[in-house]
C-alpha positions in Angstrom: 164.6 109.2 48.9 162.7 110.8 51.2 159.3 109.4 50.0 158.7 105.8 50.4 155.2 105.9 48.2 157.4 107.3 45.3 160.7 104.7 45.6 158.0 101.9 46.0 155.7 102.8 42.6 159.7 103.3 40.8 160.1 99.7 42.6 156.8 98.3 40.9 156.3 99.9 37.8 160.2 98.7 36.8 158.9 94.8 38.1 156.2 95.7 35.7 158.8 96.1 33.0 157.6 99.5 32.9 158.6 103.0 33.0 157.4 105.7 35.6 157.6 108.4 32.8 155.5 107.5 29.6 153.9 109.8 27.0 154.0 113.4 26.2 155.1 116.1 28.5 155.5 119.8 28.5 156.7 123.2 29.9 154.1 125.9 30.8 154.2 127.8 27.2 154.2 124.5 25.0 157.9 125.3 23.9 159.3 122.2 24.7 158.2 119.0 24.4 159.7 115.5 25.8 157.6 112.4 24.6 159.1 109.7 26.4 158.6 106.1 24.6 159.5 102.1 25.7 162.6 101.8 24.0 164.3 104.4 26.3 164.4 106.8 23.5 163.0 110.6 24.2 162.2 112.7 21.3 162.8 116.2 22.3 161.1 119.5 20.1 162.5 122.5 20.7 161.0 125.1 19.6 160.7 123.3 15.7 164.1 121.2 16.4 163.7 117.3 17.3 166.4 114.7 18.6 166.4 111.8 19.8 168.3 111.3 22.8 168.2 108.0 25.6 167.2 108.0 28.7 167.3 106.0 32.2 165.1 106.3 35.7 166.7 105.2 38.6 165.5 106.4 42.5 162.9 109.0 41.4 165.8 110.7 38.9 165.1 110.6 35.0 168.6 111.2 33.2 168.0 112.5 29.7 171.7 111.9 27.6 171.8 114.7 25.0 173.3 116.3 22.7 174.3 119.1 24.5 175.6 117.1 27.6 172.8 115.2 30.6 169.7 116.9 32.1 168.7 115.5 35.0 164.9 115.8 36.1 163.1 114.6 39.9 160.1 112.6 39.5 157.6 114.5 41.1 154.6 112.8 43.7 152.1 114.7 41.1 154.2 113.1 38.1 155.5 116.1 37.0 159.3 116.8 36.0 161.4 119.4 38.2 164.5 120.1 35.8 167.1 122.5 35.5 166.3 126.0 36.7 163.3 125.6 37.7 161.6 124.0 34.5 158.9 121.7 35.2 157.2 119.5 33.1 153.5 118.3 33.2 152.1 115.5 31.4 149.4 116.3 28.7 146.4 114.6 28.4 144.5 113.4 25.9 146.6 112.0 23.7 146.5 108.8 21.8 148.9 106.0 22.1 
């Protein structure tokens, strides 16, 4: 891990029982939405189709075990997720919990 600040944040959140990812993240056009829950599930919606794969966070990476295989996202310093083929997911603000 290149940035000790990210490592510290991940370790702090892990110690508190929380996850560094929570809430809903979506792509720029809102076509895909990922809603991360405390039960290690992510509710994935792509063009109206929904799945509930499991996810894990380790060393600044978010691994989603989806039906079409695994996807690995990098947790960026700004809280966004960088995915395969340049996909960037940003956290949606103003959502109700």
